[in-house]
Structures are given as structure tokens and as C-alpha cells.
N, C-alpha and C positions, 0 to 999 in steps of 0.2 A: 532800299527799304529794310533789308536785313540789318544793316548797320544801325538804322534808326530804332528798330525793334530791340536791338541789343542795348542801346543806350537807355531806352525806356525801362527794360527789365533790370538794368543796373541800379535804378533808383529804388527798386523793391516796391512793396505795396504802399499805397497812400497812407500818410500818417498825419492827416489834418485834424480829424475828429478824435475826441477822447476815446471812443470805442475802438477806432482803428489803432490808436497808439497803444491801448491796453492789449489788444489782440496781438500786435506786433511784439511787444515785450514779453507777453505770456509765452508765445511760441519760442522765443530765445531762451527764456528762463527754463522751460521744460527741457530743451536740448542741453542747456548748461547743467541742469541737475542730473540728467541721464549720464552725461559724461563724467560728472563728479562721483556719481554712485559707482560707475565702473572703475574709476581711478581709486576709490576708497576700498573696493573689494579686490582690486588687483586683476580685473578682467579687462584686457586691452584688445583693441581692434588689430587685425593682422597687418594693417598698413602702417602702424606706428613704428618708428625706428627704435633701435635698442635703447638709446638715451633720451628719447622724447620726453620733454617736461610733463606731458600729460600722463605718463606712467608714474603717478605720484606715490602710490603705495610702494613701488619698487625703490624709489629714491628715499622714502622714509625708512624703509627696512634697511637700506644700505647705511643710513646714518645711525640707526639703532644698533646694527651689527658692529659699527666702529666704536660706539660709546663704551661698552663693557670692557673690551681690550684696552682702550685708552685709559680708563680709570684704573684698571688693573696694573698697567705698565707705568703710568705717570701720576696716579692719584696720591701716592704716598710720598712723604718727605724722606724716609729711610727705608731701605730694603729690610724685610723681616728675615730672621735667621732660622735655620734648621737646628735641631737639638745638638747635632754634632759640630756645628760651626763654632769657632773659638771666640770667646770674649777676650779681646786683647788686653783689656785692663786687668783682668784676672790673671792672665798669663804673665804679664809684666810684673804684677805684684808677687806672683809665685817665684819668678826668676830673681827678684830682689832678695828673697829669703832662702834660696836654694842652698846657700852655704851653711845654713843652720839646720839642714836636714840630711838624712841619708838618702841614697837613691830610692829606697823603698818608701820614703815619705813624700816623694814628689807628687804634687797635685793636691796635698792636704791643705785645707784652709781652716785656720783657727778663728774662732769668734773674735770680733773686734778689729780685724785687719781691714783697714779702710784706705790705706795709702793709694794714691792714684797717680800713675805716670803714663804719659801718652807715648806709645811707640811710634816709630816713623810710619808715615802713611803707607809706604810700600808693604809694610807687614800687616796692614789692617785686614787683608783678605787672603785666604789661602789660594794660591794660583790654581786655576782650573775648577774651583768649587762653584757650584750653582746655587742660586737662591730662589725664593718663591716668585720674584718679580724681575723681569728684564728691564733694566733702566741704566742710568749712569753708573760708572764705576765708583768704588768707594773712595778712590783718590779724588775724583771729581766731587764726590759727596762731601768729603772733608773740607775741600777748598771752598765749597759753596756754603756749608753750614757751620764749619768750625769744629765738627765732631768726626771721630774716626768712623764710627758706625752706629747702629741703633743702640747697642749696649752702652757705648760711651755716652750717648745722648740721654738714655734713660737713667744711667747712674748719676749724671750731673743734675738732671731734673729732680731725681729722688732726693739727693742731698740738699738741693736748694729749696725743696718744698717740705722739709721735715717740720712736723707740727707737734701736737701733743700725743700722737700715736706711739705705741710701744715699739722698741727696736725690732726690725724685721717685719713689721706689719705695714700695710699700704693704706694711705689715705685715699678714699674714693675720688676726692677732688683732683688728686694727682693723675689718676687714670683719665678723668674727663679732659683735663688740660692737655695731656699727651695725645689723646685721640684727636682732639680738635686740631692740634698742630700737624699730626701725621696725615690727616685727611683734608688739610686746608686747600689742596689743589682740586678737590672735587668741584668747587664753585666755578673757577674759570673754565674747566673742562665742560661742565654741564651748560654753562652759558654760551660757550662756543657752539655746542651741539644745538642749542635752541635757535641760535642765529641761522645755522645751516638749514634747519627744518623750516624756519620762517621763509627763507629764500626759496626753498623748494616749492612751498605752497604758492608763493607769489609768481614763480615761473609757470607753474601749472595753470593758474587762473589767467595770467596774461596770454599764454598760448591758446587756451580754450576760447577766450574772447576773440582773439585774432581769427580763429578757425570758424567761429559762428557769426561774427558781426562784420559785414563788409564796409559799412558806413563808418569812416574813421571818427567822425564827430560823436556818433552814438557810442562807438566802442570806447572812446576816451571817457565819456560821461559815466558809463557803466563801470569801466575800469577804475575810475577814481573812487567810486562807491565801494567797490570790492577791496581796493587798497585800504580804505578806512576800516573795513571789516577785519582785514588781516592785522592791521595795526592794533585794533582793539583786542584781538585774540593774542597778539604778542604781549600786550600789557598784562592781560589776565594770566597768560602762561608764565610770564616773568614773576608775577606775584606768587603764583603757585610754586614755582621753583624756589623762590626765596623762603617760602614756608617749609618746603621739604628740607632745605638746607638748615633752617633753624631747628627743625625737629631732630635732625641727625647730629648737628654740630653745636647746638645751643642749649640743649637740655641734658638731663641725666642719661646715662647709657642704659638702654633697655632692650631686651630681646626675650622672646619666648621660644625661639628656634632651638630645638634640641641639638642642632649641629654645633652650636657654641660650646655647650657642656661637653659633647663628645670630642670635639677638636682640642679643647683645653685639657681634658683628661689624657688624650693621646700625647700631646706635647709634654706634659709632666711625666708620663710613663716613659717616653723616649729619653728624657733627660736622665732619669734614674737608671734606665737600662744601659745607657752609654757609659755612665760612671762605673757601673758594676762591671761592664765588659772590659773597661780599661784596667780595673783592679784585678780581674780574674784572668786576663789574657796571658800573663807570664806564668801562671800556675799550671802544674802538671794535672792533666785530666784523666779520669778513668770513666768507664761506662758501667753502671750497675742497673741491669734490667732496661737498658736503652736510655737511661737518664744520666746526663753528665754529672760526675762528682769531682770535686777539686781536692787534691791532696794538700793537707795542712791548712785548710780553710779555718780561719778564726773569725767568729761573728763579731766580736768586739772590734777587731782590726778592720773588718769590712765596714762597719758603721762609721768608724773613725775616718777611714780613708775616703768614704763617699760623702762625708759631711761638708756642707758649705757654710760660710759665714752668714750672719743675719743679712748683711747688705747684699751679698751675692744672691742669696735666696730671694730677696725682695726684687732685685733687678731682673732675674730670670722669670720670676712669677709675673711681674708687670709686663714683661715682653710677651709671655705666652698668653696672658689674658688679653692684651692689646691685639695680638695677632689673631686669636680666635674670634674676638668681637669684630675686628676690622673686616674679616672675610664675610661674616654674616651681614654687617651693616652695608658693605659695598654692594653686595647682590641686591639687598633690599632697596638701596638708593637708586641703582640703575633701573630696576623694575618700576619704582615709583615715578621716576622722571619720564620714562617712556609711556607709562599708562596715564598718569595724572596730568602731565604737562602736554605731551603731544596728542595722545588719543582723545583726551577730554576737551582740550581747548582748540585743537585744529581739525581733528578728524571726527569729532563728536557731533551730536545733533544741534548744538549751538555754535559750531565753528564757522569759519568763513566760507566753507564749501556749501553750506546750507543757506547762506545769506541771500543771494540773488535767486529767488524762487518764485513760482507762480503765486504763492501766498503773499510774498512781498509786493509783487506787482499789483495784486488785487487790493492791497491796502493803500495804494497811492491815490492822492487826490487828482482832480483834473489838471490843476496847475502843475503838480509834480510830474504828471504824465507828459505834459507839454514841454516842461523843462528838460526832461530826460529823453523823450523820443520824438518830440515834435519836429517837423521839418522847418527849415529856414524859409523865408519868403522867396529867396532866390531859387531854392530847390523846387518849391511849389510851382513857381512861374516857368522854370525850365521844363519840369515834368509836363505841365499843361501844354507848353509849346510843342514838345516832342510828341505828345499823345495826339494833339491836333494834326501835326504833320504826318504821323503814322496813319491816322485815319484817312487823310487826303490821299496818301500814297496807295492805301489799300483800295479806296474807291476808284482811283484811276486805273489800278490794275484790273479790277473787276470790269470796268467799262471797256478796257482794251480787250479782255477775253471775250466779252459779249459781242464785239464787233467782228471778231474773227470768224 
């Protein structure tokens, strides 16, 4: 009799009438939503294992944590330079003319000097120097792109994009084109992130259904509807991501973040300071009232020795503008992807976690209820047979007890 009762209980409550089907689905939907709310808030039951798919917020947070470092490390085509890092094109050009100067004239660039000679790749980077981003070496970068480093790339693009602007000035369209090329890897990185988020949501929903619904047929029917909801969210999220990418890479460069201006000013300040330090380093110093003074300092010579050609000034300025803007845009891009793509379209009120709900069940017609939760004829007949058998067994048991 115990085995028969277990079999009857395994069928669950009867689901023949529409009211029974609606009650059955509403109970599951309530449990499903309770679990999704906990998963969205990051409050998990103590029985869940560390990597359980139902810990959705934990998995989403893990993907978010990987996104920013990945964009920072691999989102750029070329590594940005610090002010003290050497422009090999400028060094090579200086070396070509060193015979025309005294040792004191080393490093001076006269206006109009534009010769370009590519040094060996091994000289492209100072051994042991560090840059803002950890990625491939500059030797690998040259093999991949055909350019020694970012200065070489900017100089070539600057020369190939000259228009009606005056010498030494920068066409804004050049900056836009350079930024789009520099940040071209944002798209594949962000799309890979979106695919991983989508998989995490699918795993969570699948595991939640397995936990709540014992009937495999009902589980598959509800699971298929949830999959369609996730697919719709993926479509909307992909369109949102495309819009964000278009805003960042397809339009004019825009920011109101004061960090851009501050960082650009710092880059320019550092460049001037390094040229001054190089000029002043060999000079004898004295201290007057705690302030360093340089013996034999000539201001005309100082200006002459720290002067750059129009082209070099433009190349450095483009680099520093690009570097300052890239940092601002990168942080904005990562935030927008996590908030507008993931939070809005997956974790938000219209996302797939909210799809199968009591409200959804309440809006189903009788035919839809039957198709989703109705019992098969074979299940109904087997339930009735076992219920009748259980009743007979219980009656026999009572009779036996009465005769004792």
C-alpha cells in the first residue's frame, strides 16, 4: 500500500479541469518567481553549492568583473605611451641628422623635418619599460599591424589624412577615425560577454525548472516558453549593444567628463617637463632659498632646445587626446554595457526572469492551460486506477483492523 500511495503522490495534484491546471501553474510560477527574486538580489539558500547555476547574480557579477579588465587589456589596437616613452621615428630622424649638430644640439627638431625611417622592431620598445596596458609585445604588434608602435601608426595616419588644415593642426575627422580603429576590439569583446550572460541566464532557468517541476512533459513545455523569452531578451540586448557601439564608435567624439581635460592637461604637462628635464639635467645647479637655479641658463636656448616640429607636435597631441578620451570612453562603455544590456534586458522587470509569473498564468485561456499543464489521457487513467486501488487497499486494511 505504501508503494501505491507513493505512485499516486508522484502524479501530483489532478490537472483535468482548467481551475486545477491554473492552480497548479500558479503555484509553480510563485515558486519560480521567489527563486528568481532571490537570485536577482544575490540572496541564496544555504544548501546551494558554490557554483550552482541558481546563484545567478554571482555569475553575472563574475562576468561583469571580467569585462572591464578584458577591454582594458585587449580592447585597443596599440598600447598607449607614457610621456617619457620614446617615439622611434623621431629618434631615428634625429640620428640621421646628428652629424649636422654638436652634442649640445642633440634632440633639437627643426620645423619641416618629416623624413620617416622605420628602425628594427627590436628597437621599438625600451627593454623593461611598462605601458598603460598589458597585452602583446610591440614586436608582435608590428608583425600584426605593420607599425612599430602607436606613434608610428599615428604619424602614418596623420600624413595620409592631411586635408586643408594648416600645418601642425589636427583635423577632427582624423581623431574620429583613429579612435574607431583603436577601439575596434570593443565589439567582439562585448558580444562575447553578452553570450556568456545569456548562457548564465539559461542555465539558471533550466536548473530552477528542474528543481520545481517533477513532471518531465510539463517541465519541457514551460522550459520551451522560457527559452523563447530568453531568446527575445538576447535579441533586444544585442540591439541595445549595437546601439551603444554605434554611439561610441560611429558618431562624433563627445564627453562632459572633466577627467578627459584633466588627463589631457597632465599628459601635455609631463611632455614639456620631460623635455625640460633632459635639457637641464647636465647643467650645474645651485639652490637659492630652496629653489633650484641653473648656472648659465639661457631662455632662448631653452625654448629652442625644447621645440618640436609641427608634425611631431601634431603626432604627440593626437596621441595624448586619443589616450585621454579612450580612458573616459572605455569606462563609460563598460558601464553602459552592464547597465543597459544586462540589467535592463535580463535582470530588469521585462526580462526573462519575470516572464513565467502568476500574472502570465492568469492570462492563459482554457485551451492554453490544457496545452501547457493538462494531463495526458494515459496519465489520467493510470492515476484513476492507482487511486481506486489505493482506496481498496485502505478499505481492506480498515476491515482487517476491525476484525482484530
